[in-house]
C-alpha positions as CSV (number, residue, x, y, z in Angstrom):
1,M,-48.6,-46.9,43.4
2,A,-50.4,-44.7,40.9
3,N,-52.9,-42.1,41.9
4,H,-56.0,-40.9,40.0
5,L,-53.9,-39.0,37.3
6,Q,-52.8,-42.0,35.3
7,G,-54.2,-42.1,31.8
8,Q,-55.0,-38.3,31.7
9,T,-54.6,-36.4,28.4
10,S,-52.2,-33.9,30.1
11,P,-48.5,-34.6,30.2
12,Y,-48.3,-32.4,33.3
13,L,-50.9,-34.5,35.1
14,R,-49.1,-37.7,34.0
15,Q,-45.9,-36.4,35.5
16,H,-47.6,-36.5,38.9
17,A,-49.3,-39.8,38.4
18,H,-46.8,-41.6,40.7
19,N,-46.5,-39.1,43.4
20,P,-47.3,-40.3,46.9
21,V,-49.9,-37.5,47.0
22,D,-53.3,-39.0,46.2
23,W,-54.0,-36.6,43.3
24,Y,-57.3,-36.3,41.5
25,P,-57.8,-34.5,38.2
26,W,-60.5,-31.7,38.3
27,C,-63.6,-33.8,38.5
28,E,-66.9,-34.2,40.3
29,E,-65.6,-37.3,42.2
30,A,-63.0,-35.2,44.0
31,F,-65.4,-32.6,45.1
32,Q,-67.9,-35.2,46.2
33,K,-65.2,-36.9,48.3
34,A,-64.3,-33.6,49.9
35,Q,-67.9,-33.0,50.7
36,A,-68.5,-36.4,52.1
37,E,-65.4,-36.3,54.3
38,D,-65.7,-32.6,55.2
39,K,-62.2,-31.8,53.9
40,P,-60.9,-28.7,52.2
41,V,-59.5,-29.1,48.7
42,F,-55.9,-28.5,47.9
43,L,-55.7,-27.3,44.4
44,S,-52.3,-27.1,42.5
45,I,-52.2,-25.5,39.0
46,G,-49.1,-25.6,36.8
47,Y,-47.9,-26.9,33.4
48,S,-45.5,-29.5,32.1
49,T,-42.4,-27.3,31.4
50,C,-42.7,-25.0,34.5
51,H,-39.4,-24.9,36.4
52,W,-40.8,-24.0,39.8
53,C,-43.5,-26.6,39.3
54,H,-40.7,-29.2,39.0
55,V,-39.1,-27.7,42.1
56,M,-42.3,-27.9,44.2
57,E,-42.8,-31.5,43.0
58,R,-39.3,-32.6,44.0
59,E,-39.5,-30.8,47.4
60,S,-43.1,-31.6,48.4
61,F,-45.2,-33.7,46.2
62,E,-42.6,-36.5,46.0
63,D,-42.0,-36.2,49.8
64,R,-43.7,-38.8,52.0
65,E,-44.1,-36.5,54.9
66,V,-45.9,-33.8,52.9
67,A,-48.0,-36.4,51.1
68,E,-49.2,-37.9,54.4
69,L,-50.5,-34.5,55.5
70,L,-52.2,-33.9,52.1
71,N,-53.7,-37.4,52.0
72,R,-55.0,-37.2,55.6
73,D,-56.4,-33.7,55.8
74,F,-57.2,-32.6,52.2
75,V,-58.5,-33.8,48.9
76,S,-55.8,-32.9,46.3
77,I,-56.5,-31.8,42.8
78,K,-54.0,-31.2,40.0
79,V,-54.8,-29.0,37.0
80,D,-52.8,-28.3,33.8
81,R,-53.3,-24.6,33.2
82,E,-52.8,-25.1,29.4
83,E,-55.4,-27.7,29.1
84,R,-57.9,-25.9,31.4
85,P,-57.3,-22.1,30.9
86,D,-60.8,-21.5,32.4
87,I,-59.9,-23.0,35.8
88,D,-56.5,-21.2,35.6
89,S,-58.0,-17.8,34.7
90,L,-60.5,-18.0,37.5
91,Y,-58.1,-19.1,40.3
92,M,-55.2,-17.0,39.1
93,G,-57.6,-14.0,39.6
94,V,-58.3,-15.4,43.1
95,C,-54.5,-15.7,43.8
96,Q,-53.9,-12.1,42.7
97,A,-56.8,-10.9,44.8
98,F,-55.4,-12.7,47.9
99,T,-51.7,-11.9,47.4
100,G,-51.4,-9.1,44.9
101,S,-49.4,-11.2,42.5
102,G,-49.5,-14.6,40.7
103,G,-47.6,-17.2,38.9
104,W,-47.1,-20.9,38.6
105,P,-47.3,-23.2,40.4
106,T,-50.5,-21.7,41.7
107,T,-51.6,-23.1,45.1
108,L,-55.1,-22.7,46.5
109,F,-57.3,-24.0,49.2
110,L,-61.0,-24.5,48.4
111,T,-64.2,-25.5,50.0
112,P,-65.9,-28.7,48.6
113,D,-68.1,-26.4,46.6
114,Q,-65.1,-24.8,44.8
115,R,-65.0,-21.5,46.8
116,P,-61.4,-20.3,47.5
117,F,-60.3,-19.3,51.0
118,H,-56.5,-19.1,50.8
119,A,-54.0,-18.8,47.9
120,G,-50.4,-18.5,47.0
121,T,-47.8,-19.7,44.4
122,Y,-44.7,-21.7,45.3
123,F,-44.3,-23.0,48.8
124,P,-41.1,-24.9,49.9
125,K,-41.3,-28.0,52.0
126,T,-40.1,-26.1,55.2
127,S,-40.3,-22.4,55.9
128,Q,-37.5,-20.3,54.4
129,R,-36.8,-16.7,53.2
130,G,-40.2,-15.5,54.5
131,L,-42.2,-18.2,52.8
132,P,-44.2,-20.6,54.9
133,G,-43.3,-24.2,54.3
134,M,-45.8,-26.9,53.4
135,L,-45.1,-28.7,56.7
136,Q,-46.2,-25.6,58.5
137,L,-48.9,-24.3,56.1
138,L,-51.0,-27.5,55.7
139,P,-51.6,-28.1,59.5
140,A,-52.3,-24.4,59.9
141,V,-54.9,-24.4,57.1
142,R,-56.5,-27.6,58.5
143,H,-56.7,-26.1,62.0
144,A,-58.4,-23.0,60.7
145,W,-60.8,-25.2,58.7
146,D,-61.7,-27.1,61.8
147,H,-61.8,-24.2,64.3
148,D,-62.3,-20.9,62.4
149,R,-64.2,-21.9,59.3
150,D,-66.6,-18.9,59.5
151,K,-63.6,-16.5,59.0
152,L,-62.3,-18.5,56.1
153,L,-65.7,-18.5,54.4
154,A,-66.0,-14.7,55.0
155,Q,-62.7,-14.2,53.3
156,S,-63.9,-16.3,50.4
157,R,-67.1,-14.3,50.0
158,E,-65.0,-11.0,49.9
159,V,-62.7,-12.3,47.2
160,L,-65.5,-13.6,45.1
161,D,-67.5,-10.4,45.4
162,L,-64.4,-8.5,44.2
163,L,-64.0,-10.8,41.2
164,R,-67.7,-10.5,40.2
165,Q,-67.3,-6.7,40.0
166,E,-66.5,-5.3,36.6
167,K,-65.2,-1.8,36.9
168,P,-67.2,0.8,35.0
169,Q,-65.4,1.8,31.9
170,P,-65.0,5.4,30.5
171,Q,-67.2,6.1,27.6
172,G,-66.4,8.0,24.4
173,T,-62.6,7.5,24.5
174,S,-61.3,7.4,20.9
175,H,-59.1,4.6,19.6
176,R,-56.6,7.3,18.7
177,D,-56.5,8.7,22.3
178,I,-56.0,5.3,23.7
179,R,-53.1,4.7,21.2
180,L,-51.4,7.9,22.2
181,K,-51.7,7.1,25.9
182,A,-50.3,3.6,25.2
183,L,-47.3,5.2,23.5
184,D,-46.7,7.4,26.5
185,H,-46.7,4.4,28.8
186,W,-44.4,2.4,26.6
187,R,-42.0,5.4,26.3
188,A,-42.0,5.8,30.1
189,S,-40.9,2.1,30.7
190,F,-38.7,1.7,27.6
191,D,-35.0,0.7,28.3
192,P,-33.0,2.7,25.7
193,V,-29.8,0.9,26.5
194,W,-30.9,-2.8,26.3
195,G,-34.3,-2.6,24.7
196,G,-37.5,-4.0,26.1
197,F,-39.7,-2.5,28.8
198,G,-39.1,-2.2,32.5
199,S,-36.3,-4.0,34.4
200,A,-35.6,-7.7,34.9
201,P,-37.3,-10.1,34.3
202,K,-38.1,-9.0,30.7
203,F,-40.6,-10.8,28.5
204,P,-40.3,-10.6,24.7
205,M,-44.0,-9.8,24.2
206,G,-44.0,-10.3,20.4
207,H,-47.6,-8.9,20.1
208,S,-46.6,-5.6,21.8
209,L,-43.6,-5.2,19.4
210,L,-45.9,-6.0,16.5
211,A,-48.3,-3.3,17.7
212,L,-45.5,-0.7,18.0
213,L,-44.2,-1.5,14.5
214,T,-47.7,-1.2,13.1
215,I,-48.3,2.1,14.9
216,G,-45.1,3.4,13.5
217,E,-45.9,2.3,10.0
218,K,-49.5,3.5,9.8
219,T,-49.1,6.8,11.7
220,N,-45.5,7.7,10.8
221,N,-44.6,7.5,14.5
222,R,-40.8,7.1,14.5
223,P,-40.4,6.6,18.3
224,A,-42.8,3.7,18.2
225,T,-40.8,2.0,15.4
226,A,-37.5,2.7,17.1
227,M,-38.6,1.1,20.4
228,A,-39.7,-2.0,18.6
229,L,-36.6,-2.3,16.4
230,K,-34.2,-1.7,19.3
231,T,-35.9,-4.5,21.2
232,L,-36.0,-6.9,18.4
233,D,-32.4,-6.3,17.6
234,Q,-31.4,-6.9,21.3
235,L,-33.6,-10.0,21.5
236,C,-31.8,-11.7,18.6
237,R,-28.4,-10.7,20.0
238,G,-29.0,-12.0,23.5
239,G,-29.1,-15.5,24.9
240,I,-32.9,-15.5,25.0
241,F,-32.5,-16.4,21.3
242,D,-31.0,-19.9,21.0
243,H,-28.1,-19.2,18.6
244,I,-27.4,-22.9,18.1
245,G,-30.9,-24.3,17.8
246,G,-33.0,-21.3,17.0
247,G,-36.2,-20.2,18.7
248,F,-36.7,-18.0,21.8
249,S,-37.0,-18.8,25.4
250,R,-39.9,-17.6,27.5
251,Y,-38.3,-14.5,29.2
252,S,-34.9,-13.0,30.3
253,T,-33.8,-12.9,33.9
254,D,-31.7,-9.8,33.2
255,R,-32.0,-6.4,31.5
256,Q,-29.7,-7.4,28.6
257,F,-31.8,-10.4,27.4
258,L,-28.6,-12.4,28.0
259,I,-29.7,-15.2,30.5
260,P,-33.1,-16.5,29.9
261,H,-35.6,-18.7,31.7
262,F,-35.0,-21.5,29.3
263,E,-38.4,-23.1,28.6
264,K,-39.5,-22.5,25.0
265,M,-43.2,-22.0,24.4
266,L,-44.9,-22.5,21.0
267,Y,-47.0,-19.3,21.4
268,D,-43.9,-17.1,22.1
269,N,-42.2,-18.3,19.0
270,A,-45.3,-17.8,16.9
271,L,-45.8,-14.2,18.1
272,L,-42.1,-13.4,17.6
273,I,-42.2,-14.8,14.0
274,L,-45.0,-12.4,13.3
275,A,-43.0,-9.5,14.9
276,Y,-39.8,-10.3,12.9
277,C,-41.8,-10.6,9.7
278,K,-43.2,-7.2,10.3
279,A,-39.8,-5.8,11.2
280,W,-38.4,-7.1,7.9
281,S,-41.3,-5.6,5.9
282,V,-40.7,-2.2,7.6
283,T,-36.8,-2.1,7.3
284,R,-35.9,-4.9,4.8
285,R,-33.0,-5.7,7.2
286,E,-32.1,-9.3,6.3
287,V,-31.3,-10.2,9.8
288,F,-34.9,-9.9,10.8
289,R,-36.1,-12.3,8.1
290,Q,-33.2,-14.7,9.1
291,V,-34.3,-14.7,12.7
292,A,-37.9,-15.3,11.7
293,C,-36.8,-18.2,9.6
294,R,-34.5,-19.8,12.2
295,T,-37.4,-19.5,14.8
296,A,-39.8,-21.2,12.4
297,D,-37.2,-23.9,11.5
298,Y,-36.8,-24.6,15.2
299,A,-40.5,-25.0,15.7
300,I,-40.9,-27.3,12.6
301,R,-37.8,-29.4,13.7
302,E,-38.3,-29.6,17.4
303,L,-42.0,-29.0,18.1
304,T,-43.8,-30.9,15.4
305,L,-45.5,-34.3,15.6
306,S,-45.2,-36.7,12.7
307,A,-48.9,-36.1,12.2
308,G,-48.2,-32.5,11.5
309,A,-49.4,-30.6,14.6
310,F,-47.3,-28.4,16.8
311,V,-46.7,-29.4,20.4
312,S,-46.9,-27.0,23.3
313,A,-43.4,-26.5,24.7
314,Q,-39.9,-27.6,25.6
315,D,-38.7,-27.7,29.2
316,A,-36.2,-25.4,30.8
317,D,-34.7,-28.3,32.8
318,S,-32.2,-30.9,31.8
319,G,-31.0,-33.5,34.2
320,G,-32.8,-31.7,37.0
321,E,-31.0,-28.4,36.4
322,E,-32.4,-25.3,34.7
323,G,-30.4,-24.3,31.6
324,S,-27.8,-27.0,31.7
325,F,-28.8,-28.1,28.2
326,Y,-27.8,-24.6,26.8
327,A,-24.6,-23.8,28.8
328,I,-21.5,-24.7,26.9
329,R,-17.8,-24.7,27.5
330,P,-15.2,-23.5,24.9
331,E,-13.4,-26.9,24.9
332,E,-16.7,-28.6,24.2
333,V,-17.2,-26.4,21.1
334,I,-13.6,-27.1,19.9
335,S,-14.1,-30.9,20.4
336,V,-17.2,-30.8,18.1
337,L,-16.0,-28.2,15.5
338,G,-12.3,-28.7,15.5
339,R,-9.8,-26.1,16.7
340,E,-10.0,-23.6,13.9
341,K,-13.8,-23.4,13.5
342,G,-14.3,-23.9,17.2
343,T,-12.1,-21.0,18.2
344,R,-13.8,-18.8,15.7
345,F,-17.2,-19.8,17.0
346,N,-16.2,-19.2,20.6
347,Q,-15.0,-15.7,19.8
348,R,-18.0,-14.8,17.9
349,Y,-20.6,-16.0,20.4
350,H,-18.5,-15.1,23.5
351,I,-18.1,-18.6,24.9
352,T,-15.3,-18.2,27.5
353,D,-13.5,-20.0,30.2
354,Q,-15.1,-17.6,32.8
355,G,-18.6,-18.3,31.4
356,N,-21.8,-16.4,32.1
357,F,-24.0,-19.2,33.5
358,M,-23.4,-22.3,35.7
359,G,-19.7,-22.4,34.8
360,G,-20.5,-22.4,31.1
361,S,-21.5,-19.8,28.5
362,I,-24.9,-19.0,26.9
363,P,-24.0,-18.1,23.4
364,N,-24.8,-14.5,22.5
365,L,-23.9,-11.7,20.0
366,L,-24.3,-8.8,22.4
367,Q,-20.9,-7.4,21.4
368,E,-21.1,-8.1,17.7
369,E,-22.0,-5.6,15.0
370,D,-22.8,-8.2,12.1
371,L,-25.7,-10.3,13.1
372,T,-26.2,-12.1,9.8
373,G,-25.5,-15.8,10.0
374,D,-22.2,-17.3,8.8
375,C,-22.2,-20.4,10.9
376,A,-25.0,-22.6,9.6
377,D,-22.8,-25.8,9.4
378,C,-21.5,-25.1,13.0
379,W,-25.1,-24.7,14.2
380,V,-26.0,-28.1,12.9
381,S,-23.1,-29.9,14.4
382,L,-23.4,-28.3,17.8
383,R,-27.2,-28.8,17.8
384,N,-26.8,-32.6,17.2
385,W,-24.0,-32.8,19.8
386,R,-26.1,-30.9,22.4
387,K,-29.2,-33.0,21.8
388,A,-27.2,-36.3,22.2
389,R,-25.7,-34.9,25.4
390,A,-28.9,-34.2,27.3
391,P,-32.3,-34.3,25.5
392,L,-35.0,-31.9,26.8
393,H,-38.4,-33.0,28.0
394,R,-41.2,-31.9,25.5
395,D,-44.8,-31.3,26.3
396,D,-46.5,-33.2,23.4
397,K,-49.9,-31.8,24.1
398,V,-51.5,-30.1,21.0
399,I,-53.4,-27.0,21.8
400,T,-55.8,-25.7,19.1
401,G,-55.3,-22.0,19.7
402,W,-51.5,-22.1,19.8
403,N,-51.4,-24.1,16.6
404,G,-53.6,-21.4,15.1
405,L,-51.1,-18.8,16.0
406,M,-48.2,-20.8,14.5
407,M,-50.3,-21.4,11.3
408,G,-50.7,-17.6,10.9
409,A,-47.1,-16.9,11.7
410,L,-45.9,-19.4,9.0
411,A,-48.3,-18.0,6.5
412,W,-46.8,-14.6,7.1
413,L,-43.4,-16.0,6.8
414,Y,-44.3,-17.6,3.5
415,R,-45.4,-14.2,2.3
416,V,-42.0,-12.7,2.9
417,T,-39.8,-15.6,1.9
418,G,-41.7,-17.7,-0.7
419,E,-40.3,-20.9,1.0
420,E,-42.9,-23.6,0.4
421,G,-41.8,-25.5,3.5
422,Y,-43.4,-22.9,5.8
423,L,-46.7,-23.1,3.9
424,T,-46.6,-26.9,4.0
425,A,-46.0,-26.9,7.8
426,A,-49.0,-24.6,8.4
427,Q,-51.2,-26.7,6.2
428,N,-50.1,-29.9,7.9
429,A,-51.0,-28.4,11.3
430,W,-54.4,-27.4,10.0
431,R,-55.1,-30.9,8.6
432,Y,-54.4,-32.4,12.0
433,L,-56.7,-30.0,13.8
434,D,-59.4,-30.5,11.2
435,T,-59.1,-34.3,11.5
436,V,-58.6,-34.7,15.3
437,H,-59.9,-31.6,17.0
438,W,-62.9,-30.8,15.0
439,K,-65.8,-33.0,16.2
440,K,-69.4,-33.2,15.1
441,D,-70.5,-31.2,18.2
442,G,-67.8,-28.6,17.9
443,L,-64.1,-27.8,18.3
444,M,-61.9,-29.3,21.0
445,A,-59.2,-27.4,22.9
446,S,-56.4,-29.9,23.0
447,S,-55.2,-33.5,22.4
448,L,-52.5,-35.9,23.4
449,E,-51.6,-38.9,21.3
450,G,-54.9,-38.4,19.4
451,R,-57.1,-38.3,22.5
452,T,-58.9,-34.9,22.8
453,G,-59.3,-33.0,26.0
454,P,-62.0,-30.4,26.8
455,R,-64.2,-28.3,24.5
456,A,-62.5,-25.4,22.9
457,F,-62.3,-22.0,24.7
458,L,-62.6,-18.5,23.3
459,E,-58.9,-18.2,22.5
460,D,-59.0,-21.5,20.5
461,H,-61.7,-20.2,18.3
462,A,-60.1,-16.7,17.9
463,F,-56.5,-17.9,17.3
464,L,-57.5,-20.6,14.9
465,A,-59.6,-18.2,12.9
466,F,-56.6,-15.9,12.7
467,G,-54.5,-18.8,11.4
468,L,-57.2,-19.8,8.9
469,L,-57.5,-16.3,7.5
470,A,-53.8,-16.0,7.1
471,L,-53.7,-19.3,5.2
472,Y,-56.6,-18.3,3.1
473,E,-54.9,-15.2,2.0
474,V,-51.8,-17.1,0.7
475,T,-53.7,-19.9,-0.9
476,G,-57.1,-18.5,-2.0
477,E,-58.7,-21.7,-0.8
478,A,-62.3,-20.7,-0.1
479,P,-63.0,-23.5,2.5
480,L,-60.4,-21.9,4.8
481,L,-62.4,-18.7,4.8
482,E,-65.6,-20.5,5.4
483,R,-64.2,-22.3,8.4
484,A,-62.9,-19.1,9.9
485,E,-66.3,-17.5,9.4
486,N,-68.0,-20.5,11.1
487,L,-65.6,-20.2,14.1
488,C,-66.6,-16.5,14.5
489,R,-70.3,-17.2,14.3
490,T,-69.9,-19.8,17.0
491,V,-68.2,-17.2,19.2
492,L,-71.0,-14.7,18.5
493,A,-73.6,-17.3,19.4
494,D,-72.1,-19.1,22.3
495,F,-69.6,-16.9,24.1
496,P,-71.0,-13.3,24.3
497,D,-71.5,-11.4,27.6
498,Q,-74.8,-9.9,26.7
499,S,-74.9,-7.5,29.7
500,R,-71.3,-6.1,29.7
501,G,-70.0,-6.7,26.2
502,G,-67.1,-8.9,25.0
503,F,-66.8,-12.6,25.2
504,F,-66.5,-15.1,28.0
505,L,-63.6,-17.5,28.0
506,T,-66.0,-20.5,28.0
507,G,-69.0,-21.3,25.8
508,R,-72.5,-21.6,27.1
509,D,-72.1,-25.4,27.2
510,G,-68.8,-25.3,29.0
511,E,-68.3,-26.8,32.4
512,P,-69.9,-24.5,35.0
513,L,-67.5,-23.0,37.6
514,I,-68.3,-20.7,40.5
515,L,-67.7,-17.8,38.2
516,R,-67.7,-17.7,34.4
517,P,-64.2,-16.4,33.5
518,K,-63.7,-13.6,31.2
519,E,-60.4,-12.1,30.0
520,S,-59.9,-9.0,27.9
521,A,-56.3,-7.9,28.5
522,D,-53.4,-9.4,26.8
523,G,-50.7,-11.1,28.8
524,A,-47.7,-13.2,27.6
525,L,-50.4,-14.7,25.4
526,P,-53.0,-12.4,23.7
527,S,-56.5,-12.6,25.0
528,G,-59.3,-14.3,23.0
529,N,-61.2,-11.0,23.2
530,T,-58.5,-8.9,21.5
531,V,-57.7,-11.5,18.8
532,M,-61.4,-11.8,18.1
533,A,-61.5,-8.0,17.4
534,W,-58.5,-8.3,15.1
535,V,-60.1,-11.3,13.3
536,L,-63.5,-9.6,12.9
537,V,-61.8,-6.4,11.5
538,R,-59.9,-8.6,9.0
539,L,-63.1,-10.5,8.0
540,S,-64.9,-7.2,7.4
541,H,-62.2,-6.2,5.0
542,L,-61.9,-9.6,3.3
543,T,-65.6,-10.3,2.8
544,E,-67.2,-6.8,3.0
545,K,-70.1,-8.4,4.9
546,E,-72.2,-6.2,7.1
547,E,-72.3,-8.9,9.9
548,W,-68.6,-8.7,10.4
549,R,-68.4,-5.0,10.1
550,Q,-71.0,-4.6,12.9
551,A,-69.4,-7.3,15.1
552,A,-66.0,-5.7,14.7
553,E,-67.2,-2.2,15.6
554,T,-69.0,-3.6,18.7
555,Q,-66.0,-5.5,19.9
556,L,-63.7,-2.6,19.3
557,N,-66.0,-0.3,21.3
558,Y,-66.1,-2.8,24.2
559,L,-62.2,-3.1,24.2
560,A,-61.8,0.7,24.0
561,G,-63.6,0.9,27.4
562,Q,-61.4,-1.9,28.8
563,A,-58.1,-0.5,27.5
564,A,-58.6,3.2,28.4
565,S,-57.0,3.0,31.8
566,Y,-54.1,0.6,31.0
567,P,-53.7,0.6,27.2
568,T,-50.3,-1.2,27.0
569,A,-52.1,-4.3,28.2
570,Y,-54.1,-4.3,25.0
571,P,-51.6,-4.4,22.1
572,V,-53.7,-6.6,19.9
573,Y,-56.7,-4.3,20.4
574,L,-54.4,-1.5,19.2
575,L,-53.6,-3.6,16.1
576,A,-57.3,-4.2,15.4
577,A,-58.2,-0.5,15.9
578,L,-55.4,0.6,13.6
579,E,-56.6,-1.7,10.9
580,W,-60.1,-0.4,11.4
581,E,-59.2,3.3,11.3
582,H,-56.4,2.9,8.7
583,P,-57.7,0.1,6.3
584,P,-54.9,-1.8,4.6
585,E,-54.4,-1.9,0.8
586,E,-56.8,-4.4,-0.8
587,V,-55.5,-6.5,-3.7
588,T,-57.6,-8.9,-5.7
589,V,-55.7,-11.1,-8.1
590,A,-57.6,-12.7,-10.9
591,A,-55.8,-15.4,-12.9
592,A,-56.8,-17.9,-15.6
593,T,-55.7,-20.9,-13.5
594,R,-54.1,-21.5,-10.1
595,E,-50.7,-21.9,-11.8
596,D,-51.0,-18.4,-13.1
597,L,-51.3,-16.8,-9.6
598,P,-48.3,-14.8,-8.4
599,H,-45.5,-16.8,-6.7
600,Q,-44.1,-15.8,-3.3
601,P,-42.6,-13.6,-2.0
602,W,-45.3,-11.2,-2.9
603,P,-44.6,-7.5,-3.6
604,F,-47.7,-6.6,-1.6
605,P,-47.4,-5.0,1.9
606,L,-47.4,-7.5,4.6
607,D,-50.8,-6.3,6.0
608,A,-52.4,-6.0,2.6
609,V,-55.8,-7.8,2.3
610,V,-55.3,-10.3,-0.5
611,R,-58.0,-12.2,-2.4
612,L,-56.7,-14.8,-4.8
613,L,-59.0,-15.9,-7.7
614,D,-57.8,-18.8,-9.8
615,H,-60.4,-17.9,-12.4
616,P,-61.8,-14.6,-13.7
617,T,-65.2,-13.4,-12.6
618,R,-67.7,-10.8,-13.8
619,D,-66.4,-8.3,-11.3
620,H,-62.8,-9.2,-11.9
621,P,-62.2,-10.1,-15.5
622,L,-58.8,-10.7,-17.0
623,L,-57.1,-7.7,-18.6
624,N,-55.3,-8.6,-21.9
625,G,-56.0,-12.3,-21.1
626,Q,-53.3,-12.2,-18.4
627,T,-53.2,-12.3,-14.6
628,T,-54.8,-9.0,-13.4
629,Y,-54.4,-7.0,-10.2
630,Y,-57.3,-5.0,-8.8
631,V,-55.9,-2.6,-6.1
632,C,-57.8,-0.4,-3.8
633,R,-56.2,2.1,-1.4
634,D,-57.8,4.6,1.0
635,H,-61.3,3.8,-0.1
636,A,-60.4,4.4,-3.8
637,C,-59.8,1.7,-6.5
638,Q,-57.3,2.0,-9.2
639,P,-57.6,0.8,-12.8
640,P,-56.8,-2.9,-13.2
641,R,-53.3,-3.7,-14.4
642,N,-51.3,-6.8,-15.4
643,L,-48.4,-6.1,-13.0
644,Y,-48.6,-5.1,-9.4
645,S,-47.0,-1.7,-8.5
């Protein structure tokens, strides 16, 4: 018998639609029911490709005994963190305040008016390894609700008061000082043997690597460049990179980046394409461009709808086991490729009888010197065999912001390869968003099968503006710039925190929660606040309009105060501040017709601000009747020329 989740626009909620738990989506009806029956709310937050969410579902939410307790004593609400980042942000902060850590699934107990009084993450069915089990936890919480409610409500008030406080930020700290402090922090946690930062688990954090590469390039800081390049080299050697199918998994469970947590997220792959494009532009090492291409090819092949948009993620689990899709035996390779090719492939990618995961091997190049591809035909054959053996679940939800990041990444890749397919894929994603997600009353955050979800959040506006600007710079199509400017004006009008600076996660017409969430630091995904700073700086260079210059300066000053105490949590702010203090080269290209514009790959620096004009203007006439380049560097313009140099 289905519960209240049937027909929702979230694949995660649909996965739970036939649980014996009487789940509700986040809605007024659920809270009214809790109020009328004087029951606490059991809130579970996760996402469709989350491994431990699957485990908790199998152990508890599909279990009749647990479901009976939940249905009798609680009103149960299920939330997709990707569809509702506002709810996730608010209650993840609550979970961290209660426990000192967070993660998914996130488990909370609320009053009928949404106030939290207990929180945690994964709970097994029965108590084990120091974790209380659901069969013990649920009766204990219900007993406290019935007999010690004042204490629970006092705990709730303390946590909410803590979350309402915004720490006073130091004033007058320069962007340069924050950057130097960030470099000290990165150096202190850098792993010189295996790359990356800290110990296991290790996240790839493409935006941090992009920041380090940009710091190295713009300030001639060789250690910054070296840390980023070492990490990017190790990432594409290890098993966190799918050497058969392309693309990166979410994080590594070990120091070497050998064995990943296998789910693949759209945003991780977009951010890593950006980082590898930058690495190629800095070093001209072909392997970096090849990895960027293979990552984009994976996203286009595996994460694209026929309508053109990119979906959210691929699952880590196959057949109920994490990683079984990716673990491969040497005899399986030989059966697909034949003995000669198969033996060579096994040797190169260290696929052995002993294995390194679940009795099989995760292909890797950790012991190889040559990383350039020589096995393209093998990859295709093995990819097809692997997919037929055990297809992966895919979350087909289309998220506006994540598509914006991938649009920008593909535009960058087009700049460094000249491959039209990458530009076409980015344009197709934009057409879908423009058609499906852009309504008369504003932008929507997500869709599934053409049905849109909630109104767009800050990150949707910021990430999409980034993608539109990147597309504008490679096409010269003025409507793309206009749409990016419109998105930014909406943010300035509807999202600002007038008293403390920065922007809220939700617009002024968003659904009211007990607190209006606001995020400034970057996590695995950049924050809307830092990407807005980057976009505003870029707009100020592209348009030379005072409104964007002032908005960029204001946002950078706000983020400087936020970043001063923990600067490595703000890599995209560091990118924006670098571009603000070290303006990129500006290139205006005037051509007689669109066909006369320069073809990719461009000779310009990857971060150059490029304006394409498919006709001459009064300020940018043709020189000698030919395509003309107007180049400005370091606040000084050079004479026009017919060839870029």
